[in-house]
C-alpha positions as CSV (number, residue, x, y, z in Angstrom):
1,M,0.0,0.0,0.0
2,R,2.9,2.4,0.7
3,A,3.6,2.9,-3.1
4,I,0.1,3.7,-3.7
5,N,-0.2,6.1,-0.7
6,L,3.0,7.9,-1.9
7,I,1.6,8.2,-5.4
8,Y,-1.6,9.7,-3.9
9,A,0.4,12.1,-1.7
10,I,2.4,13.6,-4.6
11,T,-0.4,13.9,-7.0
12,P,-1.6,17.4,-5.9
13,I,1.9,18.8,-6.3
14,V,2.5,17.2,-9.8
15,L,-1.0,18.1,-11.0
16,S,-0.4,21.7,-9.8
17,A,2.9,22.0,-11.5
18,I,1.5,20.6,-14.7
19,F,-1.3,23.1,-14.7
20,T,1.1,26.0,-13.7
21,Y,3.6,25.1,-16.6
22,L,0.6,25.2,-19.1
23,T,-1.1,28.4,-17.9
24,Y,1.4,30.7,-16.1
25,A,1.4,34.2,-17.5
26,S,4.7,35.5,-16.2
27,I,7.9,34.3,-14.7
28,I,7.4,37.0,-12.2
29,S,4.1,35.6,-10.9
30,V,4.7,31.9,-11.6
31,W,5.0,31.1,-7.8
32,L,1.6,32.7,-7.4
33,A,0.1,30.8,-10.3
34,F,1.4,27.5,-8.6
35,G,-0.1,28.7,-5.3
36,I,-3.6,29.2,-6.8
37,W,-3.5,25.8,-8.6
38,L,-2.3,24.0,-5.6
39,S,-5.1,25.7,-3.6
40,M,-7.6,24.4,-6.1
41,V,-6.2,20.8,-6.3
42,V,-5.7,20.5,-2.5
43,G,-9.2,21.8,-2.0
44,F,-10.5,19.1,-4.3
45,F,-8.6,16.3,-2.5
46,I,-10.0,17.5,0.8
47,F,-13.4,17.6,-0.7
48,I,-13.1,14.0,-2.0
49,D,-12.1,12.7,1.5
50,F,-14.9,14.7,3.2
51,Y,-17.4,13.4,0.7
52,K,-16.3,9.9,1.6
53,L,-16.5,10.4,5.2
54,S,-19.8,12.2,5.0
55,R,-21.3,9.2,3.3
56,K,-19.9,6.9,5.9
57,S,-21.2,9.2,8.7
58,T,-24.7,8.7,7.4
59,K,-24.3,5.0,8.1
60,Y,-22.7,5.8,11.6
61,E,-23.7,3.2,14.2
62,V,-21.5,1.7,16.9
63,N,-23.0,-1.4,18.5
64,Y,-21.7,-3.1,21.6
65,V,-22.5,-5.9,23.9
66,S,-24.7,-5.2,26.9
67,D,-22.4,-6.8,29.5
68,I,-19.6,-4.7,30.8
69,K,-16.2,-6.5,31.8
70,R,-14.7,-5.5,35.0
71,Y,-11.7,-3.2,33.8
72,R,-9.0,-1.8,36.0
73,I,-8.9,1.9,34.9
74,A,-6.3,4.6,35.6
75,S,-7.8,8.0,35.0
76,F,-5.0,10.6,34.1
77,V,-5.7,14.3,34.2
78,T,-2.8,16.3,32.7
79,S,-1.9,19.8,33.7
80,F,0.8,22.4,33.0
81,N,0.4,25.8,34.8
82,E,-3.3,25.6,34.5
83,N,-5.7,27.5,36.8
84,P,-6.0,25.3,39.9
85,E,-9.8,26.0,40.3
86,I,-10.3,24.6,36.7
87,V,-8.2,21.6,37.4
88,E,-9.7,20.8,40.7
89,G,-13.3,20.9,39.1
90,T,-12.2,18.4,36.6
91,L,-10.5,16.1,39.1
92,I,-13.7,16.0,41.1
93,S,-15.7,15.1,37.9
94,V,-13.2,12.4,37.0
95,K,-13.1,10.9,40.4
96,L,-17.1,10.7,40.2
97,A,-16.9,9.0,36.9
98,T,-14.2,6.7,37.8
99,K,-16.0,5.3,41.0
100,D,-14.4,2.1,42.0
101,Y,-13.1,1.1,38.6
102,G,-9.7,2.2,39.5
103,D,-7.6,5.5,40.5
104,V,-7.3,9.0,39.5
105,Y,-4.0,10.6,38.9
106,L,-3.1,14.1,38.4
107,L,0.0,14.4,35.9
108,D,1.3,17.8,36.9
109,D,4.1,19.3,35.0
110,S,3.5,22.9,36.3
111,T,6.6,25.1,36.9
112,D,4.7,27.6,38.9
113,Q,5.5,26.4,42.5
114,K,2.3,28.0,44.0
115,I,0.1,26.2,41.5
116,S,1.9,22.8,42.2
117,N,1.6,23.2,46.0
118,E,-2.1,24.0,45.7
119,L,-2.9,21.1,43.5
120,R,-0.8,18.7,45.6
121,N,-2.7,19.7,48.6
122,F,-6.0,19.3,46.9
123,C,-5.0,15.8,45.6
124,E,-4.0,14.7,49.2
125,K,-7.3,15.8,50.5
126,N,-9.4,14.2,48.0
127,G,-7.9,10.8,47.3
128,V,-6.2,11.7,43.9
129,V,-2.6,10.5,43.3
130,Y,-0.4,13.4,42.5
131,I,2.6,13.0,40.2
132,H,4.8,16.0,39.5
133,R,7.8,16.3,37.1
134,T,10.5,18.9,37.2
135,E,11.7,18.0,33.7
136,R,9.2,18.2,30.9
137,K,10.8,15.5,28.7
138,G,8.2,14.6,26.0
139,F,5.8,17.2,27.2
140,K,2.3,15.7,27.8
141,A,3.2,12.4,26.1
142,G,6.2,12.2,28.3
143,A,4.2,12.7,31.4
144,I,1.7,9.9,30.4
145,N,4.5,7.5,29.6
146,E,6.3,8.1,32.7
147,A,3.1,7.5,34.8
148,L,2.2,4.4,32.6
149,K,5.7,2.8,33.1
150,K,5.3,3.3,36.8
151,V,1.7,2.0,37.4
152,G,0.5,0.7,33.9
153,D,0.8,-2.8,34.9
154,N,-1.9,-2.4,37.5
155,Y,-4.6,-1.4,34.9
156,D,-6.3,-2.7,31.8
157,L,-7.2,0.8,30.4
158,V,-6.1,4.4,30.9
159,A,-8.5,7.3,30.3
160,I,-6.8,10.7,29.5
161,F,-8.6,14.1,30.3
162,D,-7.3,17.6,29.7
163,A,-7.6,19.9,32.7
164,D,-10.7,21.6,31.3
165,Q,-12.6,18.5,30.0
166,R,-14.9,17.0,32.6
167,P,-16.6,13.6,32.1
168,V,-20.2,12.9,33.0
169,E,-20.8,10.5,36.0
170,D,-21.7,7.5,33.9
171,F,-18.8,8.1,31.3
172,F,-17.2,4.6,31.7
173,E,-20.4,2.8,31.8
174,Q,-21.0,4.3,28.4
175,V,-17.6,3.6,26.8
176,L,-16.2,0.3,28.4
177,P,-18.5,-2.1,26.4
178,Y,-16.8,-1.2,23.3
179,F,-13.6,-2.9,24.6
180,S,-15.3,-6.3,24.4
181,D,-13.6,-6.4,21.0
182,P,-9.9,-7.2,21.8
183,K,-8.8,-5.4,18.7
184,V,-10.1,-2.0,19.9
185,A,-7.3,-0.1,21.4
186,L,-8.8,3.3,21.7
187,V,-12.2,4.8,22.3
188,Q,-12.7,8.6,21.7
189,V,-15.6,10.8,22.8
190,P,-16.1,14.3,21.3
191,Q,-14.8,17.3,23.2
192,N,-17.2,19.8,24.4
193,Y,-16.8,23.6,24.4
194,S,-19.5,24.6,26.9
195,E,-18.0,27.8,28.3
196,T,-18.6,30.1,25.2
197,Y,-18.4,33.7,26.6
198,S,-16.8,35.3,23.7
199,G,-17.2,35.5,19.9
200,I,-13.9,33.6,19.6
201,A,-15.2,30.9,22.0
202,K,-18.5,30.5,20.0
203,A,-16.7,30.4,16.7
204,S,-14.3,27.9,18.1
205,K,-17.2,25.6,18.9
206,Y,-18.7,25.9,15.5
207,Q,-15.5,25.3,13.9
208,Q,-15.3,21.8,15.6
209,E,-18.8,20.8,14.9
210,P,-18.2,19.5,11.2
211,F,-15.0,17.6,12.4
212,L,-16.8,16.0,15.4
213,R,-20.2,15.4,13.8
214,V,-19.2,14.3,10.4
215,I,-15.4,13.6,9.9
216,M,-14.8,11.6,13.1
217,R,-18.1,9.8,12.6
218,G,-16.9,8.7,9.2
219,R,-13.6,7.6,10.5
220,S,-14.9,5.4,13.3
221,L,-13.6,1.8,13.3
222,S,-11.2,2.9,10.7
223,S,-9.0,5.9,11.2
224,A,-10.7,7.7,14.2
225,F,-7.7,9.1,16.3
226,S,-7.2,10.3,19.7
227,L,-8.1,14.0,20.4
228,G,-5.8,14.1,23.5
229,S,-8.7,14.3,25.9
230,G,-11.7,12.1,26.4
231,S,-9.5,9.2,25.1
232,I,-9.5,5.7,26.6
233,F,-6.7,3.4,25.7
234,R,-6.1,-0.2,26.2
235,V,-2.8,-0.3,28.2
236,S,-1.5,-3.5,26.4
237,A,-1.9,-1.7,23.0
238,L,0.0,1.3,24.1
239,K,2.8,-0.9,25.4
240,D,2.7,-2.9,22.0
241,V,3.4,0.3,20.1
242,G,6.0,1.8,22.5
243,Y,3.8,4.0,24.5
244,M,2.7,7.5,23.5
245,D,4.6,9.1,20.7
246,E,6.9,11.9,22.3
247,S,8.4,13.0,18.9
248,S,5.3,15.1,18.1
249,I,3.4,17.9,20.2
250,T,0.2,16.3,18.7
251,E,1.1,13.0,20.5
252,D,-2.6,11.8,20.3
253,A,-2.8,11.6,16.5
254,A,0.9,10.4,16.3
255,T,0.0,7.4,18.7
256,S,-3.3,6.6,16.8
257,I,-1.1,6.2,13.6
258,K,1.1,3.6,15.4
259,L,-2.0,1.7,16.7
260,H,-3.6,1.7,13.1
261,E,-0.4,0.4,11.5
262,K,-0.5,-2.4,14.1
263,G,-4.1,-3.3,12.9
264,Y,-5.8,-2.0,16.0
265,K,-9.3,-0.4,15.8
266,S,-10.5,2.8,17.1
267,V,-14.0,3.5,17.9
268,Y,-15.6,7.0,17.9
269,V,-18.6,7.5,20.3
270,D,-20.4,10.5,19.3
271,S,-22.3,11.1,22.6
272,Q,-22.1,14.1,24.9
273,L,-20.0,12.4,27.7
274,I,-18.0,15.5,28.4
275,W,-20.1,18.1,30.0
276,Y,-17.7,21.0,30.5
277,G,-15.0,22.5,28.3
278,E,-13.0,25.7,27.9
279,P,-12.5,27.0,24.4
280,P,-9.9,29.7,23.7
281,E,-11.7,33.1,24.6
282,D,-9.5,35.5,22.8
283,I,-7.7,35.7,19.5
284,S,-4.2,35.2,21.1
285,A,-5.5,32.0,22.9
286,Y,-7.0,30.9,19.6
287,L,-3.9,31.5,17.5
288,T,-1.8,29.7,20.1
289,Q,-4.1,26.6,19.9
290,Q,-4.3,26.4,16.2
291,S,-0.6,27.0,15.7
292,R,0.2,24.1,18.0
293,W,-2.2,21.8,16.3
294,A,-0.8,22.8,12.8
295,F,2.8,22.4,13.9
296,G,2.0,19.0,15.4
297,Y,0.3,17.8,12.2
298,F,3.1,19.2,10.0
299,Q,5.5,17.2,12.2
300,L,3.2,14.1,11.5
301,T,3.4,14.4,7.7
302,W,6.6,12.4,7.4
303,K,5.3,9.8,9.7
304,I,2.1,9.7,7.6
305,L,4.1,9.4,4.4
306,K,6.4,6.5,5.9
307,S,3.4,4.8,7.4
308,N,2.0,1.4,6.5
309,L,-1.6,2.4,6.6
310,S,-4.3,1.2,4.4
311,F,-5.1,3.6,1.5
312,S,-8.4,4.7,3.0
313,Q,-6.6,5.4,6.5
314,F,-3.8,7.2,4.7
315,A,-6.2,9.3,2.8
316,D,-7.9,10.5,5.9
317,Y,-4.8,11.3,7.7
318,F,-3.1,13.0,4.7
319,S,-6.3,15.2,4.4
320,G,-5.3,16.5,7.8
321,S,-2.0,17.7,6.6
322,L,-3.6,19.2,3.4
323,Y,-6.1,21.1,5.5
324,W,-3.4,22.9,7.5
325,V,-1.5,23.9,4.2
326,K,-4.7,25.1,2.7
327,E,-5.5,27.2,5.9
328,G,-2.0,28.7,5.9
329,P,0.2,29.5,2.9
330,L,-2.6,28.5,0.3
331,T,-5.0,31.0,1.9
332,V,-2.2,33.7,1.5
333,A,-2.0,32.9,-2.3
334,E,-5.8,33.0,-2.6
335,F,-5.7,36.6,-1.0
336,L,-2.8,37.8,-3.1
337,A,-4.2,36.6,-6.4
338,P,-6.9,39.2,-6.9
339,I,-4.8,41.9,-5.3
340,F,-1.8,41.2,-7.7
341,F,-4.1,41.2,-10.8
342,L,-6.6,44.0,-10.0
343,L,-4.5,46.4,-8.0
344,F,-1.2,46.0,-9.8
345,K,-2.2,44.6,-13.2
346,I,0.2,41.7,-12.9
347,P,-1.2,38.6,-14.9
348,I,-1.1,35.4,-13.1
349,I,-2.9,32.6,-15.1
350,V,-3.5,32.5,-18.9
351,L,-6.8,30.6,-19.1
352,N,-9.9,31.1,-20.8
353,P,-12.1,32.6,-18.1
354,L,-15.4,30.9,-19.4
355,I,-13.7,27.5,-19.0
356,Y,-12.8,28.4,-15.4
357,I,-16.4,29.8,-14.8
358,L,-18.0,26.6,-16.2
359,A,-15.6,24.3,-14.5
360,Y,-14.7,25.7,-11.2
361,I,-17.9,27.6,-10.0
362,P,-20.2,24.6,-10.2
363,Y,-17.7,22.6,-8.1
364,L,-17.6,25.4,-5.6
365,L,-21.3,25.5,-5.2
366,I,-21.6,21.7,-5.1
367,S,-18.8,21.5,-2.4
368,I,-20.6,24.2,-0.3
369,A,-24.0,22.4,-0.7
370,L,-22.6,19.1,0.4
371,F,-20.8,20.5,3.3
372,V,-24.1,22.3,4.5
373,F,-26.1,19.0,3.8
374,A,-23.6,16.9,5.7
375,I,-23.7,18.9,8.9
376,K,-27.6,19.4,8.7
377,G,-29.4,18.1,11.6
378,K,-26.0,17.4,13.6
379,G,-25.9,20.0,16.3
380,E,-26.7,23.7,16.1
381,Y,-24.7,24.8,13.2
382,G,-26.8,26.3,10.4
383,I,-25.9,29.4,8.4
384,K,-24.8,31.2,11.5
385,G,-22.3,28.4,12.4
386,F,-21.1,28.3,8.8
387,Y,-20.5,32.0,9.0
388,Y,-18.7,31.8,12.3
389,H,-16.7,28.9,11.1
390,Q,-15.4,30.5,8.0
391,S,-14.7,33.7,9.7
392,I,-12.6,32.3,12.5
393,E,-10.6,30.2,10.1
394,Y,-9.7,33.4,8.3
395,L,-8.1,34.6,11.3
396,E,-5.4,32.0,11.4
397,F,-3.8,32.3,7.9
398,L,-0.8,34.2,9.0
399,S,0.1,32.2,12.1
400,I,-0.4,28.9,10.3
401,T,1.8,30.1,7.5
402,L,4.6,31.1,9.9
403,T,4.1,27.8,11.6
404,F,4.4,25.9,8.3
405,F,7.7,27.7,7.4
406,S,9.0,27.0,11.0
407,W,8.3,23.4,10.3
408,L,10.0,23.4,6.9
409,L,13.1,25.2,8.3
410,A,13.2,22.6,11.2
411,K,12.8,25.2,13.9
412,K,11.8,24.1,17.3
413,R,8.7,25.6,18.8
414,P,8.0,25.6,22.5
415,F,5.0,23.7,23.6
416,K,2.3,26.3,24.7
417,V,-1.0,25.3,26.3
418,T,-4.2,27.2,25.3
419,P,-4.6,30.0,27.8
420,K,-8.0,29.6,29.6
421,G,-10.4,32.2,30.9
422,E,-8.5,35.2,29.6
423,G,-10.7,37.1,27.1
424,K,-8.3,39.8,26.2
425,F,-7.7,41.7,23.1
426,D,-4.3,42.5,21.2
427,V,-4.8,44.7,18.3
428,K,-1.6,43.5,16.6
429,N,-3.2,40.0,16.0
430,I,-5.7,41.5,13.5
431,I,-3.5,44.2,11.8
432,P,-2.5,41.8,9.0
433,H,-6.4,41.0,8.4
434,I,-7.1,44.7,8.2
435,I,-4.3,45.3,5.7
436,I,-5.5,42.5,3.6
437,L,-9.2,43.7,3.8
438,I,-8.1,47.2,2.8
439,L,-6.1,45.8,-0.1
440,L,-9.0,43.7,-1.2
441,I,-11.5,46.7,-1.2
442,L,-9.0,48.9,-3.1
443,A,-8.5,45.9,-5.7
444,T,-12.3,45.7,-6.1
445,I,-12.6,49.4,-6.7
446,E,-9.9,49.2,-9.2
447,G,-11.5,46.2,-10.8
448,F,-14.8,48.0,-11.4
449,I,-12.9,51.0,-13.0
450,W,-10.9,48.6,-15.1
451,L,-14.1,46.8,-16.2
452,D,-15.2,49.9,-18.0
453,E,-11.9,50.0,-19.9
454,A,-12.0,46.3,-20.8
455,K,-15.6,46.1,-22.1
456,F,-14.6,45.5,-25.7
457,N,-12.1,42.8,-24.6
458,L,-14.3,40.0,-23.5
459,R,-11.4,37.6,-22.3
460,L,-10.0,40.5,-20.1
461,F,-13.5,41.5,-19.0
462,Y,-14.4,38.0,-17.6
463,S,-11.0,37.7,-16.1
464,I,-11.6,40.9,-14.1
465,I,-15.1,39.7,-13.1
466,I,-13.7,36.5,-11.8
467,N,-11.0,38.3,-9.6
468,V,-13.5,40.8,-8.3
469,F,-15.8,37.9,-7.5
470,W,-13.0,36.4,-5.3
471,A,-12.1,39.6,-3.6
472,I,-15.5,40.2,-2.7
473,Y,-16.2,36.7,-1.6
474,Q,-13.3,36.9,0.9
475,M,-14.3,40.2,2.5
476,P,-17.4,39.1,4.7
477,F,-15.3,36.4,6.2
478,L,-12.3,38.6,6.9
479,I,-14.6,41.2,8.4
480,G,-16.3,38.6,10.5
481,G,-12.9,37.3,11.7
482,I,-11.9,41.0,12.6
483,I,-15.0,41.5,14.6
484,L,-14.6,38.1,16.3
485,G,-11.0,39.2,17.2
486,K,-12.1,42.4,18.8
487,T,-14.7,40.8,21.0
488,I,-14.1,40.6,24.8
489,S,-15.2,37.7,27.1
490,E,-18.5,38.2,28.9
491,R,-17.6,35.4,31.4
492,E,-17.5,37.9,34.3
493,E,-20.6,39.5,33.5
494,Y,-22.3,36.2,33.1
495,V,-20.9,34.8,36.4
496,E,-22.0,38.1,38.1
497,N,-25.5,37.7,36.7
498,V,-25.8,34.2,37.7
499,T,-24.5,35.0,41.2
500,N,-27.0,37.8,41.7
């Protein structure tokens, strides 16, 4: 399968290079022409994989036996300089869910001594085993591995929860039956963003919905991967693949690949078994989260390319890499193309505009329609969710692009947890978006002026219309992203109203 997988992986680059060679207008703008073609081809590959998974998601059904085997469970809560109040609330929820199945551990890598002391005291008073490391080797994966090597032989399963993701009381009763199949190494439940007190927080929740409600459903029993929290692993399976993968900051997905290579199954249980979750509340926190996820997935790219996954599994994982490239450098190309053509009169692609309109516009409309249809009836998404989703994704283009080049240049990036409960605004985070918006507005104005001059040259006339369309299409989402980036958390106001 590896040869087929590699051919599939290089196809977008090869096709884009061929299209660029056949259509580029100038050596000066050939790089941008390649970026535009790559964006279209990559978008098509992502669309095909989404279509496959959306079809599978309509048949989503996970059955299990009614009897629950008596498993021994270690429940790990991971923390790194987190708000003690949030961590303590999570520990209480995890302890209530774990009951007498096993034990609760706090894996605390905090470097703030005050936080460590408070959490240690809380654990001692509430029957939680406290494990603290002074050296953060392997980051979160390293903490989990060190704990498993110490106590793993005492348990059949290990459940992992982030400091802000709290399970419902019957969590394990809902997930344990799936392990009746000895080939099931992982059961994953969807995360829940319940604390949505800002525009960024609400948009983050909407952004996750298509992934959780469609993509992960379609990947169940095939390529569903650990999301880092709400994950239950079979300890023997983790040992079989050499424990959690410490080479990637997205250790969850990296470990899942190793399990799938070994032939293990992963089950996705789309039930609301997490009742509390903290999304990023401001743009800085959001960009920190997305950059970490993107860098981790870029790190995974070579592992995916070298993996021995089935073709279907490979396509699912590789689509993740393509997604982050699309959201970063290829989005930059999509912004620059109409600006270069309309504002600076620099030709990019030589192509009959009518062919483009007849070929690409129907595909664009069909892909949007499929996306909306696939998510319909699955959560509170709708038109509002679509707009929030697209707008917040436009916020991340620069940070993801910088992350992409950091990965290409093999630069090390420090592990940063997503800040919780901040809700602050830093104007420098939206300055690039404001600049792009202004340039798109100027390009649109120049385009309309140019239309009058080009009315007797139909080829140029339609080329201007296409570029004006793309400039205008991107503006509402850029504006939405800027507005979201400026919103401040209403958490304190909400808490005060509830208290009063």
